[in-house]
N, C-alpha and C positions, 0 to 999 in steps of 0.2 A: 387419610393422607398417606401415600406410599413414598418411602425414602429410596432414592437410587444412589448406592454406595459405589458404583463402577468408577474407577480412576478416570480422570480426563485423558491421560496418555493412552490407556486401553481404547477408550472411545475414539481416539484419533488414529488408532492403528499403529502406534509406534513400537509396541513390544514385537509383533510379528516381523517388522522390518529389522529390528535388532537381531532377531533369531536368524533371519535370512543372511544377514551379513556375517554372522558366526559361522554358519554352515558353509558359506562361500570361502570364508578364510580357512576353514579346516580343509576343504577340498584343495585349494591352492597349495597349502602346506603339504598336503599328501603327494600332490604332483611334484612339488619341489624334492621332496624326500625320495620319490621313486627316480627322478632324474639324477639326483646325486648318487643314488645307489648303482644305477646303470653306468654312470660316468666312472665311478669307483671300479666297478667290474671291468669296464673297458680298459681302464688304466692298468689294472692288474693283468689283464690278458696281454696287453702290449708289453708290459715289463716281463711277463713270463716268456713271451716270444723272443724278446731280446736276450733274456738269460739263456734260452735254448740255442739261439743263434750264436751268442758268445761261446757257449759251450762247445758247439760243433766247430766254431772257427778256431779253437785252440786244441782240437783233437788231432793227434798225429795220423789218425786213420784216414783223414781227408787231405793230408799233405801230398804234393805231387812227387810221385816216385819214378814215373816212366812217361816218356813221349814217344808215341808210336807215329811214324811218318810214312804215308803211302802216296804213290803217284809221281815220286821224284825219280828221274833218270839221270840227269846231268848233275843236279845239285845233290850233295851228300846230306845225310841226316843231320850232321853237325851244322852245316851251313843253314839248313831250314830252322834249327833250333835258335841259332844266333840271330837270324832275321826276325823271329818271332819275339825275341827279347823275354822269353819265359825263363824264370829262375827256378831251379830245383828247390823242392821243399815248400814252395808257395802253396798256400791252401787253395784247393780247387774252387771253393765257394767264392773266392775273391777275384777269380780270373775273368776278365771281360772278354768273352770269346769273340765278339764282333771286332773289338779293337785288335786283337791278336791277328784275326784274318786280314784286317786292313793293313797292318804292318808287313804281313807276308806278301800282299799284292803290290807293295811298293818295290819288292825285289824285281829287277828287270826280267828274270827268267820265269817268273811266276804269273800265269794268266789269271787263275782263280784259286781260292782257298777256303776250306770249310774246316771249322775247329769245333770239337765237342768233347764233353767229359765222359769218362768211364770210371765209375767209382769201383773200388775205393780211392785209388791213387794214380789214375792214368789219363792222359790227355791224348786224343787222337787228332792228327793233322792230316788232311787230304788235300793235296794240291794237284793242279794241272799246269804242267810246264808249257812254255812256248816251244814251237818246233821250227827250227830254222829251215828255210827253203831257199834262201839266197844270200848273197853278201852284197852290200852297197858300199861302193867306193866314193867317198865325198871328202877327200884329204885324209880322212880317217876311214877305218873299215868297221862296218856295222852289220850285225846279223839281221836279216829280214824274215819275219814269221809268216805264216800262211795267211794272214789278214793284211799283208803289205805294210806292216808296221816295222820300222828299223828300231830295234829295242835295246841292243847291247853292243858295246864296242868289242872287237876281238882282242883277246889277250894272248900273249905268247904261248904257244902249244895248242891253241884252238884250231879246230879242223877248218881248212879252207876248200874243201871238196864240195863246192856249191857254185851254182852259176853266178857270175859277177855282173852286177848293174854298175855302169859308169856313166860319165857325161854331166855330172852335177858337182857343185862345190858345197863346202860347208855353209857359205852365206846363202846358197840356194835353198838349203834345208830350212833356214830360218824364214826366208822371204816367200818361198813357194812350196812349202811343205805339202799342202794338200794335192797340189798338182803333181808332185813327184810320187806321192803314194798312189795316185791314180795311175800313173804311168807304170809304177812297179806291179800294180794289180793287173794291168793289161799284159804286162810280161809274164806274170805267174799264170794267167790265163792261156797265154801262148805256149808255155811249157806244157800244160795239160793237153792242148791241142796236138802238139808235136808227139806226145807220148801215146795218144789213142789213134792218131792217123798213120797211114802208111804213105808217107810223103817222101821217103828216101832221105830224110834228115832225122838223125838220132839225137836225143837230148845230150848224150855224152860228147857229141861233136862240138857243141856250143861252148865257146870259151868266154864270151863276153856279150853282154846286151847294153848297147849304148843308147841312152835316153836322150832324144831331141824333143824337148817339151813342145815345140811348135810343130814338128814334122812327124814324130812318132818313134818306132823302135827300129834300131839297126842291129842285126846279129853278126858277130864275127866267129867264124868257126876255128877250130884248132889248126886247120890247114891254111888259114889266113884268108879265107873267102869271106866276102862281106854281102850280107843280104839285107836289103832295105825293104821293110814291111809296113811301115806307116802305123795306123792306129786301129785298123778294123779289118773284117773279112780274112782273118788269118787262115782259116781252114781252106777257103777257096784259093788264096795265094800260095798255100803249101802244096796243094794239088798241082797248081800251075808250075811250081818248082820242081815237082816230081817229074812232070812231062818235059820240062826243059832239060832236066839232068839227063834223062833217057835219050833225048834227041841229040844233045851235045856229046854224050858218051859214044853213040853210034857214029858220029862224025869225027871222034877223036879230038874234040876241043874242050872236053869238060875240065881237064887238069889246068888248062890255061885260063879259064873263067875265074876272074877275081872279084868284080863288083857286079852284083845281080840286084837290079831294082825291080821289085815286084809290086811297088805301090801304084799299080794302074789297074783299070777295070778288067782289061781283056788281053794284056800282053806283058812281057817282061823285056827289060833293057839289060843287055850284058855287055860288060866291058872286059876285055881279056888282057892278060899280061903283056901281050904284044902290041898293046895301045889300039888294037882294033875293037870295034864295038858293033853289035847288031841287035835287032829286036827278035823275040821269039814268042 
């Protein structure tokens, strides 16, 4: 008779299951320890970076010592710095360059601005100023730039040696601003056409451009002559003006011509100072 002394638990496979459970628990603990170690290293790295940042933040080496301004013609360096709201001694690392550029662009004379750092202690400000091409009279006087935007009121001492746009009020600017800008854009295009054409009309002769939003542009010369040009075909109309001027000059009637309506397809209507009128 053979005796079997194997415990019933071994026979049922319980010991292997216990061992597997112990092994799995050790693996989990190992993973947890590795994760905690990695987390500790990450926290240490972040703290180290923060300490480095704080160290640089309080180093005089990075304090703003000079602001270099380029691209300004009308505005002074002091005006640019004031508009930027930058304070001397500010740490360069804390300056929001995009915010500084946006503050500068709020100035009416600044079209665009770029700001960047130059270590150890310099800030570079590059701006593009607006260029006046005309003056708009709408109860108050405004400079008009090359994009037909009226951007700044004239101050005492400002230059007035620019063509003058008239014919609208301050209320018109609020109600019909886009139409007025489009009319000014037409006027600036007309100036370019006058400059490049040989029409017998010089830009310096024009004293006023009256805007009629429904009818178009009316020029007044320094001699008091009025030229009605409408809204289109300026080059063709200026050529007609040149032929008309030569024709009336030969007949000795040019000096008396006061109102010249060129807003026709193939002719011009002339009214003279002696009340007579004829077509040309």
